[in-house]
DSSP file (Angstrom, degrees, kcal/mol; ACC not computed):
  #  RESIDUE AA STRUCTURE BP1 BP2  ACC     N-H-->O    O-->H-N    N-H-->O    O-->H-N    TCO  KAPPA ALPHA  PHI   PSI    X-CA   Y-CA   Z-CA
    1    1 A T     >        0   0    0      0, 0.0     4,-2.6     0, 0.0     5,-0.2   0.000 360.0 360.0 360.0 169.8    0.0    0.0    0.0
    2    2 A E  H  >  +     0   0    0      1,-0.2     4,-2.3     2,-0.2     5,-0.2   0.902 360.0  51.2 -62.0 -41.2    1.0    3.6   -0.2
    3    3 A L  H  > S+     0   0    0      2,-0.2     4,-2.0     1,-0.2    -1,-0.2   0.893 111.6  47.1 -63.7 -39.7    1.6    3.9    3.5
    4    4 A T  H  > S+     0   0    0      2,-0.2     4,-2.5     1,-0.2    -1,-0.2   0.910 111.1  51.9 -67.2 -42.3    3.9    0.9    3.5
    5    5 A G  H  X S+     0   0    0     -4,-2.6     4,-2.4     1,-0.2    -2,-0.2   0.907 110.0  49.0 -62.4 -40.0    5.8    2.1    0.5
    6    6 A M  H  X S+     0   0    0     -4,-2.3     4,-2.4     2,-0.2    -1,-0.2   0.885 109.7  52.0 -67.3 -37.8    6.3    5.5    2.2
    7    7 A A  H  X S+     0   0    0     -4,-2.0     4,-2.5     2,-0.2    -2,-0.2   0.904 110.8  48.1 -63.6 -41.8    7.6    3.7    5.4
    8    8 A V  H  X S+     0   0    0     -4,-2.5     4,-2.7     2,-0.2    -2,-0.2   0.937 111.3  49.8 -62.4 -46.2   10.0    1.7    3.3
    9    9 A L  H  X S+     0   0    0     -4,-2.4     4,-2.0     2,-0.2    -2,-0.2   0.890 111.3  49.0 -60.4 -41.3   11.3    4.7    1.5
   10   10 A R  H  X S+     0   0    0     -4,-2.4     4,-2.6     2,-0.2    -1,-0.2   0.924 111.2  49.8 -63.6 -44.1   11.8    6.6    4.8
   11   11 A W  H  X S+     0   0    0     -4,-2.5     4,-2.2     1,-0.2    -2,-0.2   0.920 109.2  52.0 -62.7 -41.9   13.6    3.7    6.3
   12   12 A C  H  <>S+     0   0    0     -4,-2.7     5,-2.8     1,-0.2     4,-0.5   0.912 111.3  47.6 -58.3 -42.5   15.9    3.5    3.2
   13   13 A Q  H ><5S+     0   0    0     -4,-2.0     3,-0.7     3,-0.2    -2,-0.2   0.915 112.2  48.7 -63.5 -45.1   16.7    7.2    3.6
   14   14 A E  H 3<5S+     0   0    0     -4,-2.6    -1,-0.2     1,-0.2    -2,-0.2   0.830 117.3  40.7 -67.6 -31.6   17.4    6.9    7.3
   15   15 A T  T 3<5S-     0   0    0     -4,-2.2    -1,-0.2    -5,-0.2    -2,-0.2   0.361 111.4-118.9 -98.6   3.3   19.7    3.8    6.8
   16   16 A R  T < 5 +     0   0    0     -3,-0.7     2,-0.5    -4,-0.5    -3,-0.2   0.886  59.1 153.6  61.7  40.8   21.3    5.3    3.7
   17   17 A I      < -     0   0    0     -5,-2.8    -1,-0.2    -6,-0.2     2,-0.2  -0.893  45.1-122.3-100.9 128.9   20.2    2.5    1.4
   18   18 A D        -     0   0    0     -2,-0.5     2,-0.5     1,-0.0    -5,-0.0  -0.489  20.4-146.6 -70.5 138.9   19.8    3.3   -2.2
   19   19 A W        -     0   0    0     -2,-0.2     2,-0.5   -10,-0.0    -1,-0.0  -0.925  17.6-175.9-108.4 123.2   16.3    2.7   -3.6
   20   20 A H        -     0   0    0     -2,-0.5     2,-0.3     2,-0.0    -2,-0.0  -0.982  21.0-133.3-125.8 130.0   16.1    1.6   -7.3
   21   21 A Y        -     0   0    0     -2,-0.5     2,-0.5     1,-0.0    -2,-0.0  -0.633  16.2-156.1 -77.1 134.6   13.0    1.0   -9.3
   22   22 A I        -     0   0    0     -2,-0.3     3,-0.1     8,-0.0     8,-0.0  -0.963  17.0-130.4-113.8 119.6   12.9   -2.2  -11.3
   23   23 A A    >   -     0   0    0     -2,-0.5     3,-1.4     3,-0.1     6,-0.2  -0.407  31.4 -99.6 -68.9 142.0   10.6   -2.2  -14.3
   24   24 A P  T 3  S+     0   0    0      0, 0.0    -1,-0.1     0, 0.0     0, 0.0  -0.337 108.7  21.0 -60.9 143.9    8.2   -5.1  -14.6
   25   25 A G  T 3  S+     0   0    0      1,-0.1     3,-0.1    -3,-0.1    -2,-0.1   0.667  94.9 109.0  73.2  19.0    9.5   -7.7  -17.1
   26   26 A K    X   +     0   0    0     -3,-1.4     3,-2.0     1,-0.1     4,-0.3  -0.588  33.5 165.0-124.7  69.4   13.1   -6.5  -16.8
   27   27 A P  G >  S+     0   0    0      0, 0.0     3,-1.2     0, 0.0     7,-0.3   0.722  70.5  67.2 -61.1 -22.0   14.9   -9.4  -14.9
   28   28 A M  G >  S+     0   0    0      1,-0.2     3,-0.8     2,-0.1     4,-0.1   0.699  88.3  67.5 -74.4 -13.3   18.3   -8.1  -15.8
   29   29 A Q  G <  S+     0   0    0     -3,-2.0    -1,-0.2     1,-0.3     3,-0.1   0.660 116.9  24.8 -75.4 -13.6   17.7   -5.0  -13.7
   30   30 A N  G X> S+     0   0    0     -3,-1.2     4,-2.0    -4,-0.3     3,-0.6  -0.328  76.6 153.5-140.7  54.9   17.8   -7.3  -10.6
   31   31 A A  H <> S+     0   0    0     -3,-0.8     4,-2.7     1,-0.3     5,-0.2   0.854  71.1  56.9 -61.1 -38.3   19.9  -10.3  -11.8
   32   32 A F  H 3> S+     0   0    0      1,-0.2     4,-2.3     2,-0.2    -1,-0.3   0.884 108.8  46.2 -62.6 -37.1   21.1  -11.2   -8.3
   33   33 A V  H <> S+     0   0    0     -3,-0.6     4,-2.7     2,-0.2    -1,-0.2   0.899 112.7  49.7 -70.7 -39.0   17.5  -11.6   -7.1
   34   34 A E  H  X S+     0   0    0     -4,-2.0     4,-2.5    -7,-0.3    -2,-0.2   0.893 110.2  52.1 -62.4 -41.3   16.6  -13.6  -10.2
   35   35 A S  H  X S+     0   0    0     -4,-2.7     4,-2.5     2,-0.2    -2,-0.2   0.930 111.7  45.4 -60.3 -49.5   19.7  -15.7   -9.6
   36   36 A F  H  X S+     0   0    0     -4,-2.3     4,-2.8     1,-0.2    -2,-0.2   0.926 112.6  50.2 -61.5 -44.6   18.7  -16.4   -6.0
   37   37 A N  H  X S+     0   0    0     -4,-2.7     4,-2.7     2,-0.2     5,-0.2   0.898 110.5  51.2 -60.5 -40.7   15.0  -17.1   -6.9
   38   38 A G  H  X S+     0   0    0     -4,-2.5     4,-3.2     2,-0.2     5,-0.3   0.943 112.5  44.8 -62.9 -47.2   16.2  -19.6   -9.6
   39   39 A S  H  X S+     0   0    0     -4,-2.5     4,-2.7     2,-0.2     5,-0.4   0.921 113.9  50.0 -64.0 -42.7   18.5  -21.4   -7.1
   40   40 A F  H  X>S+     0   0    0     -4,-2.8     5,-1.9    -5,-0.2     4,-1.5   0.923 116.4  42.0 -61.5 -44.3   15.7  -21.5   -4.4
   41   41 A R  I  <>S+     0   0    0     -4,-2.7     5,-2.9     3,-0.2     6,-0.3   0.941 120.3  41.2 -71.2 -46.7   13.1  -22.8   -6.9
   42   42 A D  I  <5S+     0   0    0     -4,-3.2    -2,-0.2    -5,-0.2    -3,-0.2   0.895 122.4  37.7 -72.1 -39.6   15.4  -25.4   -8.6
   43   43 A E  I  <5S+     0   0    0     -4,-2.7    -1,-0.2    -5,-0.3    -3,-0.2   0.743 136.0   5.6 -83.6 -25.4   17.2  -26.7   -5.5
   44   44 A L  I >X5S+     0   0    0     -4,-1.5     4,-1.3    -5,-0.4     3,-0.9   0.720 123.6  46.1-123.9 -63.2   14.4  -26.7   -3.0
   45   45 A L  I 34<S+     0   0    0     -5,-1.9     3,-0.3     1,-0.3    -3,-0.2   0.854 116.7  43.8 -64.3 -37.8   10.9  -25.9   -4.2
   46   46 A N  T 34<S+     0   0    0     -5,-2.9    -1,-0.3    -6,-0.2    -4,-0.1   0.630 119.4  45.1 -79.6 -12.9   10.9  -28.0   -7.3
   47   47 A E  T <4 S+     0   0    0     -3,-0.9     2,-0.4    -6,-0.3    -2,-0.2   0.507 102.8  70.2-108.3  -8.0   12.5  -30.9   -5.4
   48   48 A T     <  -     0   0    0     -4,-1.3     2,-0.7    -3,-0.3    -1,-0.1  -0.936  54.5-160.0-123.3 132.7   10.6  -31.0   -2.2
   49   49 A L        -     0   0    0     -2,-0.4     2,-0.3    -3,-0.0    -3,-0.1  -0.928  22.8-152.9-105.2 108.7    7.0  -32.0   -1.4
   50   50 A F        -     0   0    0     -2,-0.7     3,-0.1     1,-0.1     4,-0.0  -0.596  13.1-164.4 -83.3 141.8    6.2  -30.5    2.0
   51   51 A T  S    S+     0   0    0     -2,-0.3     2,-0.3     1,-0.2    -1,-0.1   0.559  73.5  11.1 -98.9 -12.3    3.6  -32.2    4.1
   52   52 A S  S  > S-     0   0    0      1,-0.1     4,-2.1     0, 0.0    -1,-0.2  -0.976  73.2-110.8-157.7 165.4    3.0  -29.2    6.4
   53   53 A L  H  > S+     0   0    0     -2,-0.3     4,-2.7     2,-0.2     5,-0.2   0.903 119.0  55.1 -67.0 -41.6    3.7  -25.5    6.8
   54   54 A A  H  > S+     0   0    0      1,-0.2     4,-2.2     2,-0.2    -1,-0.2   0.892 107.7  48.6 -58.9 -41.5    6.0  -26.3    9.7
   55   55 A E  H  > S+     0   0    0      2,-0.2     4,-2.7     1,-0.2     5,-0.2   0.922 111.5  50.0 -63.3 -43.9    8.0  -28.7    7.6
   56   56 A A  H  X S+     0   0    0     -4,-2.1     4,-2.6     1,-0.2     5,-0.2   0.927 111.3  48.5 -60.8 -45.1    8.3  -26.1    4.8
   57   57 A R  H  X S+     0   0    0     -4,-2.7     4,-2.4     1,-0.2    -1,-0.2   0.938 112.9  46.7 -61.4 -47.7    9.5  -23.5    7.2
   58   58 A A  H  X S+     0   0    0     -4,-2.2     4,-2.1     1,-0.2    -2,-0.2   0.907 115.1  47.1 -63.1 -43.6   12.1  -25.8    8.8
   59   59 A T  H  X S+     0   0    0     -4,-2.7     4,-2.1     2,-0.2    -1,-0.2   0.889 112.0  49.1 -67.2 -39.2   13.4  -27.0    5.4
   60   60 A I  H  X S+     0   0    0     -4,-2.6     4,-2.7    -5,-0.2    -2,-0.2   0.897 110.5  51.6 -67.1 -41.5   13.6  -23.4    4.0
   61   61 A I  H  X S+     0   0    0     -4,-2.4     4,-2.6    -5,-0.2    -2,-0.2   0.939 110.9  48.0 -60.7 -46.4   15.5  -22.2    7.1
   62   62 A A  H  X S+     0   0    0     -4,-2.1     4,-2.0     1,-0.2    -1,-0.2   0.894 112.7  48.2 -62.5 -40.6   18.0  -25.1    6.7
   63   63 A W  H  X S+     0   0    0     -4,-2.1     4,-2.7     2,-0.2    -1,-0.2   0.915 111.6  50.4 -64.9 -42.7   18.4  -24.3    3.0
   64   64 A K  H  X S+     0   0    0     -4,-2.7     4,-2.5     2,-0.2     5,-0.2   0.904 108.6  51.6 -62.1 -44.7   18.9  -20.6    3.8
   65   65 A E  H  X S+     0   0    0     -4,-2.6     4,-2.2     2,-0.2     5,-0.5   0.926 112.0  46.4 -58.7 -45.8   21.5  -21.3    6.4
   66   66 A D  H  X>S+     0   0    0     -4,-2.0     4,-1.9     1,-0.2     5,-1.9   0.928 113.1  50.1 -62.3 -45.0   23.4  -23.5    3.9
   67   67 A Y  H  <5S+     0   0    0     -4,-2.7    -2,-0.2     1,-0.2    -1,-0.2   0.881 119.9  34.9 -58.4 -42.4   23.1  -20.8    1.2
   68   68 A N  H  <5S+     0   0    0     -4,-2.5    14,-1.8    -5,-0.2    -1,-0.2   0.697 130.0  27.3 -89.3 -23.0   24.3  -18.0    3.4
   69   69 A H  H  <5S+     0   0    0     -4,-2.2    -3,-0.2    -5,-0.2    -2,-0.2   0.701 128.3  25.5-117.3 -25.7   26.9  -19.7    5.5
   70   70 A N  T  <5S+     0   0    0     -4,-1.9    -3,-0.2    -5,-0.5    -4,-0.1   0.710  97.7  82.5-114.3 -25.3   28.4  -22.7    3.7
   71   71 A R      < -     0   0    0     -5,-1.9     2,-0.1     8,-0.0    -1,-0.1  -0.727  68.0-137.2 -93.5 121.2   28.1  -22.1    0.0
   72   72 A P        -     0   0    0      0, 0.0     2,-0.5     0, 0.0     8,-0.3  -0.439  15.6-146.7 -71.6 149.5   30.6  -20.0   -1.9
   73   73 A H  B > > -A   79   0A   0      6,-2.3     5,-1.8     1,-0.1     3,-1.7  -0.971   9.6-147.7-120.2 125.6   29.2  -17.6   -4.5
   74   74 A S  G > 5S+     0   0    0     -2,-0.5     3,-1.6     1,-0.3    -1,-0.1   0.872 100.7  60.6 -61.2 -33.9   31.1  -16.8   -7.6
   75   75 A S  G 3 5S+     0   0    0      1,-0.3    -1,-0.3     2,-0.1   -43,-0.0   0.662 104.5  50.6 -68.4 -14.5   29.7  -13.2   -7.6
   76   76 A L  G < 5S-     0   0    0     -3,-1.7     3,-0.4     3,-0.2    -1,-0.3   0.026 130.3 -91.3-109.3  23.9   31.3  -12.7   -4.2
   77   77 A G  T < 5S-     0   0    0     -3,-1.6    -3,-0.2     1,-0.2    -2,-0.1   0.863  81.0 -59.4  66.2  37.9   34.8  -13.9   -5.2
   78   78 A N  S   <S+     0   0    0     -5,-1.8     2,-0.3     1,-0.3    -1,-0.2   0.740 107.0 129.1  60.2  30.0   34.0  -17.4   -4.2
   79   79 A L  B     -A   73   0A   0     -6,-0.7    -6,-2.3    -3,-0.4    -1,-0.3  -0.735  64.8-109.7 -98.8 157.0   33.3  -16.4   -0.6
   80   80 A T     >  -     0   0    0     -2,-0.3     4,-2.9    -8,-0.3     5,-0.2  -0.505  34.3-110.1 -72.9 156.6   30.2  -17.3    1.3
   81   81 A P  H  > S+     0   0    0      0, 0.0     4,-2.4     0, 0.0     5,-0.2   0.888 121.9  53.5 -55.9 -36.7   27.8  -14.3    2.0
   82   82 A Q  H  > S+     0   0    0    -14,-1.8     4,-2.1     2,-0.2     5,-0.2   0.927 110.6  44.6 -62.9 -45.5   28.8  -14.6    5.6
   83   83 A E  H  > S+     0   0    0      1,-0.2     4,-2.8     2,-0.2     5,-0.2   0.924 113.1  52.0 -62.3 -44.6   32.5  -14.4    4.8
   84   84 A F  H  X S+     0   0    0     -4,-2.9     4,-2.2     1,-0.2    -2,-0.2   0.889 110.2  48.2 -62.0 -40.4   31.9  -11.6    2.3
   85   85 A A  H  X S+     0   0    0     -4,-2.4     4,-2.5    -5,-0.2    -1,-0.2   0.899 111.8  49.2 -65.4 -40.5   30.0   -9.6    5.0
   86   86 A M  H  X S+     0   0    0     -4,-2.1     4,-2.4     2,-0.2    -2,-0.2   0.908 112.0  48.6 -65.4 -43.0   32.7  -10.1    7.6
   87   87 A K  H  X S+     0   0    0     -4,-2.8     4,-2.4     2,-0.2    -2,-0.2   0.896 111.1  50.5 -64.7 -38.5   35.4   -9.1    5.1
   88   88 A S  H  X S+     0   0    0     -4,-2.2     4,-2.5    -5,-0.2    -2,-0.2   0.936 109.7  50.2 -65.2 -44.8   33.5   -6.0    4.1
   89   89 A R  H  X S+     0   0    0     -4,-2.5     4,-2.5     1,-0.2    -2,-0.2   0.930 112.3  47.9 -58.5 -45.1   33.0   -5.0    7.8
   90   90 A L  H  X S+     0   0    0     -4,-2.4     4,-1.9     1,-0.2    -1,-0.2   0.906 112.6  48.0 -61.2 -42.3   36.8   -5.5    8.4
   91   91 A E  H  X S+     0   0    0     -4,-2.4     4,-1.2     2,-0.2    -1,-0.2   0.861 111.4  51.1 -67.8 -35.5   37.7   -3.4    5.3
   92   92 A T  H  < S+     0   0    0     -4,-2.5     3,-0.4     1,-0.2    -2,-0.2   0.932 111.1  47.6 -68.6 -43.0   35.2   -0.6    6.4
   93   93 A R  H  < S+     0   0    0     -4,-2.5    -2,-0.2     1,-0.2    -1,-0.2   0.873 111.0  51.7 -63.2 -37.5   36.7   -0.5    9.9
   94   94 A A  H  <        0   0    0     -4,-1.9    -1,-0.2     1,-0.2    -2,-0.2   0.746 360.0 360.0 -72.1 -23.5   40.2   -0.4    8.4
   95   95 A A     <        0   0    0     -4,-1.2    -1,-0.2    -3,-0.4    -2,-0.2   0.497 360.0 360.0 -76.6 360.0   39.3    2.6    6.2
């Protein structure tokens, strides 16, 4: 809704996060999100038949932990997202 959108924009300004509009039907404008969604769909959603919402939540949490903590990403110089974030924090402190 409009109020939610304004709250998000205000939060982005307060936290100095850039806001970029992505046009509908333009997946190359957000390739990293499309890549994540493709991995999530291909590796988990298309391969798993959940029997309950609780099972789906637990399985998705486990997949997310693996994706963010154990799996290297070529777009991050073959670091895991956790390693990349830690390296970025250290570089920011050193600067």
